[in-house]
N, C-alpha and C positions, 0 to 999 in steps of 0.2 A: 504494500500500500504506500503510495507516495506521500511526501510530507504535506503537500497542499491539501490533499483529500483528508488526511488526518486532522489538519488544522481546521478545515471547514466543518468536519463532524464535531470536533471539540467546541468550536465557537457556537454552533447550533445548539449543542447540548447545554452550554453555559447560559445562552439566552433563554432556553426553555426552563432551566433550573432557577433563574433569577426572576421569572414571571411571578408576580405577587397577586394571585387571585384572592378575592374577598368572599369568604363564606359568610353569608348573611344569617342573622337569627331569623326564626320563623316570623312572618308578618303577624302583627296584632290585628285581628279582623273584627274586633269589637271596640266600642268606645268612639271617641271623636264627637264632633258636634252633630246634632240632627241635620238632615238634609236641607231643610228650609233655612236654618240658621247659617249653614255653610254657603248656601246660595246668596244669602244676604251679605256675606262677607267676601264673596268672590270679587277679586280685583286684580289689576295688572300692577306690577312693581318694577321699577327701573333703578332703584338705589338699594344696594345690598351691603351687608356686613361681610367680612371675610371669614366669619365663624364657620367651622366645618360642620357637616351633618354627621351625626353618629350613625353607627351601622343599623340600629333598630329603625331609625327614621328612614334611612335609605331603603331598608327592606320593605317597610310599610308603603313608602312612596312608589317604589317600583312595582310592587304587587298591585297597588291601586291603579297604576298606569296601564299595565299590560301583563299582569300575572294570570295564573289559572285559578278560577273560582269553582270549576268542575273538572272532571277527569281530563278532558281535552278542549275545554272552552275557556275563553279568557274574560277578563273584566271589561274589555271593550269589544264591541261587535265589529265584524268585517263582512263586506259583501261576499256572498257565496262561501263564507267561512274560510277565506283564503289565508288569513293570518300571515300576511306578507311582510309585516314589519319586523325589523331587527332593531332592538332598543339599545343604543349606545349611551354609556354614561362617561362623560369627560370630566374627570376630577383632577385635582392638582397632582396626584400621583401617577396618572396615566389615563389611557383610553381603555374602557372596559365594555364587554358585551354582556348584557343581562341574560342569564340562563334561567328562565322562569321555572322550569321543571326542577332544577337543582337548587334554586334560590341562591345563586352565586353570581358574582361579577367576575368574569374571566378577563384577565388583563391581556389586551391585544398589543398595546404599545406603551412603553414606559416613558414617563416624562409629562410635563405640563403643556398640554396642547389646547388649553381653554381659549387662548387668543385666536386660534384658527377657526373657532366656531361662530365668529360674528364680528361686525364692525363697531359695535357699541363698547364703550369703555368698561361697563360693568361685567362683561363676560369674563374678564380676568380677575374680577373681585369675588363674584359669587362662587360658592364652592362646587356647583354642579351645573353642567350644561347637558341636557338630554338631546341626542340627535336621533330623529326618527328616520330610519333608513328602510326603503322599500326594496324587497327582493323582486326584481323585475321578471324573474322566471315564474313567479306566482301571480303577479298582477302588474298592469302597466302603471306608469306614474300618475295618469289621470284618475284611474280608479282608486289608487292609494291616497290621493289627495283628500277624498271624502273620509276615508277610514281614519286618517291621522287626527281628524277633528275629535273623534270619540276619545282617543287616548289622551290628547292634550287637555280636553275638558276634565277627564278623570284627575289629571294632575292639578288642574286649577282647583277642583273641589277638595282634593286631599290637602292642598296647601292652605286653603281657606279654613279647613277644619283643624289643621295642626299649627296654625299661626306662622306659616311660611309665606314668602313672597315668590311670585313666578311671573314670567312673561313669555309668550310665544313669539318667535322671531322668524322673519323670512329674509332679513338683511344679512347675507353672508356670501362669501365667495365659494361657490359649489365645488370648484376644482381644488381649492385649498382644503376644504373639508374632506373631500375624497382622498386627498394625499395624506392628510394628518391621520385619518382613520384607517388608511390602507384598504380602501374599499375596492372590490372587484368591479369589472365592467358591467356586471348585472346588478350592482347595488347602487341605489340612488338616494341621496339625502333629500327629504321632502320638507321637513320643518325642524326647527330647533327650539328648545324651551329651556330657559334659565330658571334655576331654583336656588333659593337660599333664604337666610334670615334678613328681614328688612333692616335697613340702616336706621 
């Protein structure tokens, strides 16, 4: 085996070993504000504290957004049950894919890529930017555009219930996002949503 091949294998192994997946606690599916109260507090926030979200809050938020509330059905509907979205969480520590079945954030890229998720200053201050990515092998971008609204509204309602701020954003450089998240040719960012504590 030549030295270049050995080095490549070792480097790949080291990258794999240093990936820091986040195993989340089970989401708390009870409590929170009643629906009508949450609706009355639903609002858009554009000023954030840099306070981190704890793992329980992350778990609850991601489950509310796009978790499974039945064997193979999610908290947000999709046309023809295509379930085409891949939910990316961009944190200070890296880019993660939400594995709803395992309730885990799988690290895809290490490092702080929050700035790549939008043009507004607050995207680098807020602790979390959710990127809703459509798998175009399951649905086209037009069909996915309607379905992403259900997920983002779930996040709005969770944030209103939990005392967090959030804003849905469409002002970002699509190619920059695709590069930062290392998306494939069949993966398309459709919408981004910032979440954090209000300033």
